[in-house]
N, C-alpha and C positions, 0 to 999 in steps of 0.2 A: 504494500500500500504506500503510495507516494504522499508527499506532504500536503498536496492539494486535497486528496481524498481524505486524509486524516483531519484536516481542518473542516472539511464539509461534514464529516461524521460527527465532529464535536458540536457543530452548530445545528445539526439536524434534529428536528423534534417531531414526534408522532402526536397527532392531535386527535381528540375524540370526535364523535359524529357531530356534536354541536358546532365544532370548529369547521367541519366539512360543510355543514349546512350553511353557515355564515359565508364561507368562501364561495360556495355555489351561488348563493343569493347575490353576493356582490358582483360576481361575474355576470350573472343574468341581468342585474340592474344596470350595470355599466355597458354591457354589450361588447366588452373587450374580447378579442380573439383568444382562443386557447389552441394548443398544439395537441394533436391526437396521434398516438403511435400504437398500432395493433401488434399484439404478440406474434412473432414470426414474420413480420414485415419490416423491411429496412427503411421504408419510406415514412415520412411524416406528413400530416395533413393539418390544415387550419380549419377551425370551426368556431362556433359561439354556443354558449349555453342559453337556451330560450325558455326553459321552464324547469321548475324544481318541485318535487313532491316529497316533503320531509317525512311524512308518515310511512311511505313505502320505500324511502331511500332511493328514489328514482329521479333522474333528470333527463332532459331532452337536449341532444346535440342537433344543431342546425345542420343542413347539408354541408359536407366537407369539401374543401378545395385543396389540391386538385381533386376532381371526382375519383373516388375509390372504386375498385372493381366490385362487382356484386357480392362476391364471397367475403368481402371485408367485414360486413355486418352480420355474419352468421350468428344465430342465437348461441350464447355461451362463450363466444370468443372474448378474450380480455383485451382491454385497451388502456393505455396510460394517458391521462389527461394532465397536461402541465400548463402552467402560466408563470411568466417571469416578469419582474420589474427590476429596477436598479438595486433594490435592497434584499429581495428574497425570491426564491423559486418554490412554487408549490407543485406537488405531484399527487395524483390520486389514481388508484387502479379501479377500473370499472368493468362491468360485464355487459356485452350487447344483449339486449332483450329482443327487440323487433323494431321494424319501421313504425313511426308514429301513426301513419296511415298507409296501409298496403298499396303498392303500385303508385304511390305519390311521393314526390320529392319534398317532403315536409319535415324531415328530420328523423332522428332515431332515439328510441328509449334506451337508456343506459342505467344500470343498477350500481350503486356504490358498493365496491367489493372490499376496500380497505380504508384505513384511516388516512388522513391527510398527512403528507410528509412535507415539512417546511424547512428549507435551508436558507438561513439568513447570511448574506454576504457582508464582509467588512467594507468600509468606505473605499478602500484601495484595492478591492478584489478585481482581478484581471480576467475577464471572460476568455480572452485569447489564450492565456496560460491553461485555463481549465480545458479548453478545446484540445490543446496540444497534449495535455497530461492524460487524456482519455484515449490517446493513440488513434484518433480518427484521421482518416486519410482525406483526400480531396473531396469526398462526398460532402455536400453542403447540407446542414440541418438548419431549418428555419427557426430562429429565435422569435417568439411571438411576445409582444409586450402585452401585459395584462395584470390584473389584480393589483 
Protein backbone atom coordinates (compact mmCIF):
# COMPACT_ATOMS: atom_id res chain seq x y z
CA UNK A 1 0.00 0.00 0.00
CA UNK A 2 1.54 3.33 -1.03
CA UNK A 3 1.38 6.59 0.93
CA UNK A 4 -1.60 7.99 -1.01
CA UNK A 5 -3.64 4.86 -0.35
CA UNK A 6 -2.68 4.96 3.34
CA UNK A 7 -3.74 8.59 3.63
CA UNK A 8 -7.02 7.84 1.88
CA UNK A 9 -7.65 4.90 4.22
CA UNK A 10 -7.05 7.10 7.26
CA UNK A 11 -9.59 9.69 6.14
CA UNK A 12 -12.18 7.25 4.80
CA UNK A 13 -15.38 6.98 6.82
CA UNK A 14 -18.26 4.56 6.51
CA UNK A 15 -21.57 6.32 7.03
CA UNK A 16 -24.92 4.90 8.15
CA UNK A 17 -28.05 4.92 5.99
CA UNK A 18 -29.17 8.32 7.28
CA UNK A 19 -25.97 9.77 5.80
CA UNK A 20 -26.65 7.91 2.56
CA UNK A 21 -30.20 9.30 2.47
CA UNK A 22 -28.96 12.86 3.06
CA UNK A 23 -26.30 12.51 0.35
CA UNK A 24 -28.82 11.10 -2.15
CA UNK A 25 -31.29 13.88 -1.35
CA UNK A 26 -28.63 16.55 -1.81
CA UNK A 27 -27.60 15.05 -5.14
CA UNK A 28 -31.23 14.85 -6.25
CA UNK A 29 -32.00 18.41 -5.16
CA UNK A 30 -28.86 19.87 -6.71
CA UNK A 31 -29.13 17.93 -9.97
CA UNK A 32 -25.37 17.54 -9.97
CA UNK A 33 -23.99 14.66 -12.03
CA UNK A 34 -22.68 11.41 -10.59
CA UNK A 35 -20.35 8.82 -12.07
CA UNK A 36 -21.69 5.29 -12.56
CA UNK A 37 -19.38 2.27 -12.91
CA UNK A 38 -20.83 -1.21 -13.34
CA UNK A 39 -19.06 -4.24 -11.89
CA UNK A 40 -17.13 -5.98 -14.65
CA UNK A 41 -17.19 -2.96 -16.98
CA UNK A 42 -14.15 -0.75 -17.41
CA UNK A 43 -16.19 2.18 -18.73
CA UNK A 44 -17.69 4.93 -16.61
CA UNK A 45 -20.93 6.76 -17.26
CA UNK A 46 -22.46 10.02 -16.14
CA UNK A 47 -25.97 10.35 -14.73
CA UNK A 48 -28.08 12.22 -12.18
CA UNK A 49 -30.20 11.06 -9.27
CA UNK A 50 -33.80 12.02 -9.98
CA UNK A 51 -35.75 10.41 -7.10
CA UNK A 52 -35.16 8.81 -3.71
CA UNK A 53 -37.40 6.49 -1.66
CA UNK A 54 -35.98 6.33 1.86
CA UNK A 55 -38.40 3.69 3.12
CA UNK A 56 -37.33 1.14 0.49
CA UNK A 57 -33.72 2.40 0.17
CA UNK A 58 -34.25 2.85 -3.56
CA UNK A 59 -33.21 5.70 -5.83
CA UNK A 60 -33.63 6.47 -9.51
CA UNK A 61 -30.77 7.17 -11.89
CA UNK A 62 -31.58 9.24 -14.93
CA UNK A 63 -30.50 7.90 -18.33
CA UNK A 64 -26.75 7.54 -18.41
CA UNK A 65 -24.28 9.10 -20.81
CA UNK A 66 -22.78 7.79 -22.95
CA UNK A 67 -25.62 5.31 -23.48
CA UNK A 68 -24.81 1.93 -21.97
CA UNK A 69 -25.47 -1.40 -23.65
CA UNK A 70 -28.80 -3.02 -22.75
CA UNK A 71 -27.13 -5.61 -20.52
CA UNK A 72 -25.63 -2.90 -18.28
CA UNK A 73 -28.81 -2.63 -16.20
CA UNK A 74 -29.47 -6.33 -15.71
CA UNK A 75 -31.40 -6.89 -12.47
CA UNK A 76 -28.99 -7.77 -9.67
CA UNK A 77 -25.92 -6.21 -11.30
CA UNK A 78 -23.95 -3.98 -8.97
CA UNK A 79 -22.82 -0.47 -9.76
CA UNK A 80 -20.75 2.05 -7.85
CA UNK A 81 -22.12 5.58 -7.75
CA UNK A 82 -19.56 8.28 -6.99
CA UNK A 83 -19.51 12.02 -6.71
CA UNK A 84 -16.51 14.25 -6.08
CA UNK A 85 -15.92 17.86 -5.15
CA UNK A 86 -12.78 19.69 -4.06
CA UNK A 87 -12.85 18.42 -0.51
CA UNK A 88 -14.30 14.91 -0.57
CA UNK A 89 -15.29 11.94 -2.66
CA UNK A 90 -18.36 9.86 -1.87
CA UNK A 91 -18.94 6.34 -3.07
CA UNK A 92 -21.98 4.11 -2.77
CA UNK A 93 -22.57 0.57 -4.02
CA UNK A 94 -25.99 -0.16 -5.44
CA UNK A 95 -27.85 -2.94 -7.20
CA UNK A 96 -29.80 -2.56 -10.43
CA UNK A 97 -33.47 -3.38 -9.96
CA UNK A 98 -35.27 -2.49 -13.20
CA UNK A 99 -36.02 0.33 -15.61
CA UNK A 100 -38.31 2.93 -14.08
CA UNK A 101 -40.76 2.30 -16.94
CA UNK A 102 -40.25 -0.71 -19.22
CA UNK A 103 -39.28 0.11 -22.81
CA UNK A 104 -38.98 3.82 -21.98
CA UNK A 105 -35.83 5.86 -21.46
CA UNK A 106 -36.96 7.32 -18.15
CA UNK A 107 -34.22 6.07 -15.84
CA UNK A 108 -33.44 3.05 -13.70
CA UNK A 109 -34.35 1.97 -10.18
CA UNK A 110 -31.33 1.22 -8.00
CA UNK A 111 -31.23 -0.20 -4.47
CA UNK A 112 -28.69 0.95 -1.90
CA UNK A 113 -26.41 -2.00 -1.21
CA UNK A 114 -23.83 -0.60 1.18
CA UNK A 115 -23.11 2.36 3.37
CA UNK A 116 -21.66 5.56 2.02
CA UNK A 117 -17.89 5.77 1.90
CA UNK A 118 -16.54 9.31 2.27
CA UNK A 119 -12.93 10.24 1.61
CA UNK A 120 -12.00 13.76 2.67
CA UNK A 121 -9.01 15.27 0.90
CA UNK A 122 -6.56 17.69 2.45
CA UNK A 123 -6.31 21.22 1.10
CA UNK A 124 -3.18 20.36 -0.86
CA UNK A 125 -4.39 16.99 -2.20
CA UNK A 126 -3.19 16.39 -5.76
CA UNK A 127 -5.67 14.42 -7.90
CA UNK A 128 -2.90 13.90 -10.48
CA UNK A 129 -0.78 12.00 -7.97
CA UNK A 130 -3.76 9.91 -6.95
CA UNK A 131 -4.34 9.03 -10.62
CA UNK A 132 -0.69 8.00 -11.07
CA UNK A 133 -0.58 6.09 -7.80
CA UNK A 134 -3.42 3.81 -8.83
CA UNK A 135 -1.40 2.72 -11.87
CA UNK A 136 -3.98 3.74 -14.44
CA UNK A 137 -2.75 4.00 -17.95
CA UNK A 138 -3.83 6.37 -20.67
CA UNK A 139 -7.48 5.38 -20.30
CA UNK A 140 -9.34 8.43 -19.20
CA UNK A 141 -11.83 8.31 -16.38
CA UNK A 142 -14.22 11.18 -16.09
CA UNK A 143 -14.17 13.08 -12.82
CA UNK A 144 -17.66 14.37 -12.21
CA UNK A 145 -18.14 17.36 -9.96
CA UNK A 146 -20.94 16.95 -7.50
CA UNK A 147 -22.14 16.81 -3.92
